[in-house]
C-alpha positions as CSV (number, residue, x, y, z in Angstrom):
1,M,6.1,-9.2,-79.4
2,K,4.2,-10.7,-76.5
3,L,7.3,-10.4,-74.2
4,R,7.6,-6.7,-75.0
5,T,4.0,-6.1,-74.0
6,Q,4.4,-7.9,-70.7
7,V,7.5,-5.9,-69.9
8,F,5.8,-2.7,-70.8
9,R,2.8,-3.5,-68.6
10,A,5.0,-4.5,-65.7
11,G,6.8,-1.2,-66.0
12,A,3.6,0.7,-66.2
13,E,2.2,-1.0,-63.1
14,E,5.3,-0.3,-61.1
15,H,5.3,3.3,-62.1
16,E,1.6,3.5,-61.1
17,R,2.4,1.9,-57.8
18,L,5.4,3.9,-56.9
19,G,4.7,7.2,-58.7
20,A,7.3,9.9,-59.4
21,G,10.1,10.4,-57.0
22,P,10.3,13.3,-54.5
23,L,13.1,15.0,-56.4
24,K,11.3,15.0,-59.8
25,N,11.5,18.4,-61.5
26,K,13.8,19.8,-58.8
27,T,17.2,21.3,-59.3
28,S,20.1,20.6,-57.0
29,I,22.1,23.6,-55.7
30,N,25.7,22.7,-54.9
31,P,28.9,24.8,-54.3
32,R,29.8,24.5,-58.0
33,N,26.6,25.8,-59.6
34,V,25.1,28.1,-56.9
35,F,26.1,31.3,-58.6
36,E,25.0,30.1,-62.1
37,K,21.6,29.0,-60.8
38,A,21.1,32.1,-58.7
39,A,21.9,34.4,-61.6
40,H,19.5,32.5,-63.8
41,F,16.7,32.6,-61.2
42,H,17.4,36.3,-60.5
43,K,17.2,37.2,-64.2
44,L,14.0,35.2,-64.8
45,A,11.9,35.1,-61.6
46,L,13.0,38.4,-60.0
47,R,13.4,40.2,-63.3
48,G,16.9,41.3,-62.5
49,D,15.9,43.7,-59.7
50,P,19.2,45.1,-58.4
51,R,17.8,45.6,-54.9
52,V,17.5,41.9,-54.3
53,P,20.7,40.6,-52.7
54,L,22.1,37.1,-53.2
55,H,21.0,35.6,-49.9
56,W,17.4,36.7,-50.6
57,T,17.6,35.2,-54.1
58,L,18.7,31.9,-52.6
59,L,15.9,32.1,-50.1
60,Y,13.3,32.7,-52.8
61,M,14.7,29.9,-54.8
62,M,14.3,27.4,-51.9
63,R,10.8,28.7,-51.2
64,T,9.6,27.9,-54.7
65,G,10.1,24.2,-54.1
66,K,11.9,23.8,-57.4
67,Y,15.4,23.9,-55.9
68,Y,17.1,22.0,-53.1
69,A,20.5,22.1,-51.4
70,S,22.6,19.1,-52.2
71,A,24.5,17.0,-49.8
72,A,27.7,18.6,-51.0
73,W,27.1,21.6,-48.6
74,G,27.8,19.2,-45.7
75,I,31.3,18.4,-46.9
76,P,34.1,20.5,-45.4
77,V,35.5,23.1,-47.8
78,C,38.9,21.4,-48.0
79,F,37.2,18.4,-49.7
80,V,35.1,20.4,-52.1
81,S,37.9,20.7,-54.6
82,L,38.2,16.9,-54.6
83,L,34.6,16.4,-55.9
84,P,34.3,15.2,-59.5
């Protein structure tokens, strides 16, 4: 019992010292999920307004701070199909 308490306290102190990571509560946008995430954001945040094009939707998504472009966008297109 004493060991569990010590481990818990050490973990709590480390979390207090380091805090949450910079990507906490953010969603990665990659070539495989871009249309799914954009459609979801368009439906909920933009209320399905048909006048808002896809590139504006993506811009609004990035400006909210809840989404970020993953590193997969830097990989050439010929290698995207090889990603797991």
